[in-house]
N, C-alpha and C positions, 0 to 999 in steps of 0.2 A: 818861212813865209815872211816877207818884208813888212807886211801890215802888223805883224806881232813885235817887230823890232823895238818899237817905242816902249812896249810894256815889259818886255823880257830882259831889257838892260837894267842893271842896278847901279847905284851911285858909288860903289867902293873903288879903291885905287886899281889901276890896270896892272897887268902882270909884268914881271921882269924879263921873261923870255919872249922871244920874237915869234908870235904865232898869228899873224895877220891873216893868213890863208890856210885852207885845208884842201887837199887834193884827193879825189877818188876817181877810180876808173868808171867810166859810164856803165860798164856791165860788172860792176863790183858786187861780190857776193860775200856775205860775212864781213870780216874786216879786211879781206884780201884787197890790196891796192889802195887803201886809204892811208893817207900820212899827213902829218903836219908839215907845213912848209916853213923852213927857216929863212932868214934874210938872204942867204947865198942862193938858195934855190929860187926864191922869188925873183931875185935880179936875173938869174939864168932864164927864167920863164919870160920875164919882160923883154929881155934881149931876143929870145927865140921868137916871140910873137910881136916883136917891134912895138911894144907897149899897147898891144891889142889891135893893131892894124892888120895883123895876119890871122886873127880869129876867124874861124871858118874856112880858112885857106890851108891850114896845116892839118892833115888828117890824123888826129891821135884821139883815142878813146879815153879822154879824161875830162873831168870837170873841176875847175878850181873856184872856190867860193870863199867869200869873206868869212872869217872865223870869229864868232862872238866869244871872246875870251873872258868876259865878265857877265855871264848869263844869270838869270834868275835860277836859284837852286831849290830843290825840295830836301829839306833837312841836310844840307850840304852836298847833295848829289845832283848831277845833270839829269835831264829828262827830255823825252819828246813825246809828241802826241801820235797816236795810231787812231785815226779816224776813218770810218768806213762809208763809202757811197756805192749805191747800187743804181746804175742807170738803166731803167726799165724801158725807156723809149726816148729817141731823139726827136721825134716829130709825132705828136707834141712831146716836149721835153718833160719826162717823168723821172725824178731822182729821189731816192730814198736815202736818208742820212741816219747814221748811228754814231753816237759819241765815241765809242771805242774806249780807249784807256790811255793813261799815261804809262810809259815805259821808263822806269827809273834805273839809272846806272847803279850798280851795286857798290863800286869803290867810290870813296869820297872824292869830290872834284878837287884836283890840285892843278892849278893853271901852270905850274912849273914842271909837271910831270911829263916825262917822254912816253909813259905807258898810255897806249890808245884807250884802254879801258877807263881811264880817268876823263877822257874827252868825248867818248862815244857811248851812246846808249844801246849797245849792240848786244842782243842775247847770246850770240856766239861767244863773245868775249867774256861773258858773265860765267861761262861753264867753268873756267879755271877758278874764278872767285867762289863759285858754288862749292866746288871740292875743297878749297882751303877752308871755308866757313863751316862746312859740314865736319871736317876733322876737329874744329874747335867747339863742336857740340850744337851748332845751329841746324835746324831742321830744313828740309827742302821747302815745306809748306811756309815757314817763317820767311825764308828768302823770296819765294814767289809772292807772298803777300806784300812784302816791301817793294819788290820790283814792279808789280802791276797795280796801279792806282786807278779807280774810276774817277769820273769828273767830279762827283759829289765829295769824295775824299780830298781831292785837289782843292776844291772850292773852300771846304771847311778848313784845310791847312792854311790857305791864304788869309781867310778872315781871322782865324785864331791867332796867326802870326802877325797880324796887323798890316799885312801887305795890301789888303783889300778891305775897304770899309762897307761897301755895298753888300748887304746880306742876300741880295738877289743877283750878285755879280755874274753868275753863271748864265742866267737867262737874260739879263739886261746887257751884258758885254760880250763874254767869250763866245757863246753859241751864235749870236748875230754876226759877229766879226768873222767867225769860221765860215758861216753860210755865205756871207758876203764875198769872201775870198773864193769860195768854191764856185760861184756864179761865173767866174772868169776862166774856168778850166775848159 
């Protein structure tokens, strides 16, 4: 969500590998069809789409989006939000909102990794990691507890790590920003 971009970038150096874009099939399921775009593929896409002039004219089921290669991390791991809306009525508009949770990737984030699991917070990709970690003695409960964070836990992490100073940041900033973003859906 573009409104979040200014908060979720952090100040450290950019990566050495070229990962400006990420591509996914529009009907992508699990990790199928998602890939990082290297410089050569980006040039090929730019040529194919005439630097965007042919967007909408070429019928391909793919989505190319900017890749944030320097994201805010949770304990060194990438994450995404799973937020739930229930639209009970459109006239009048009645929408119920639920915070949902953060889905945290299990492998540590490595911007130079070619492993999709380091770049995506995909539960399907985590299955292999679960198996490896369970062989090393970690329980499924420990792994699930780390992978699924509620908003309060996220807020506490941000405050405790000094990334946020407002002790009411969740209600003063994040929830209002999410709701403002959802108004436009």
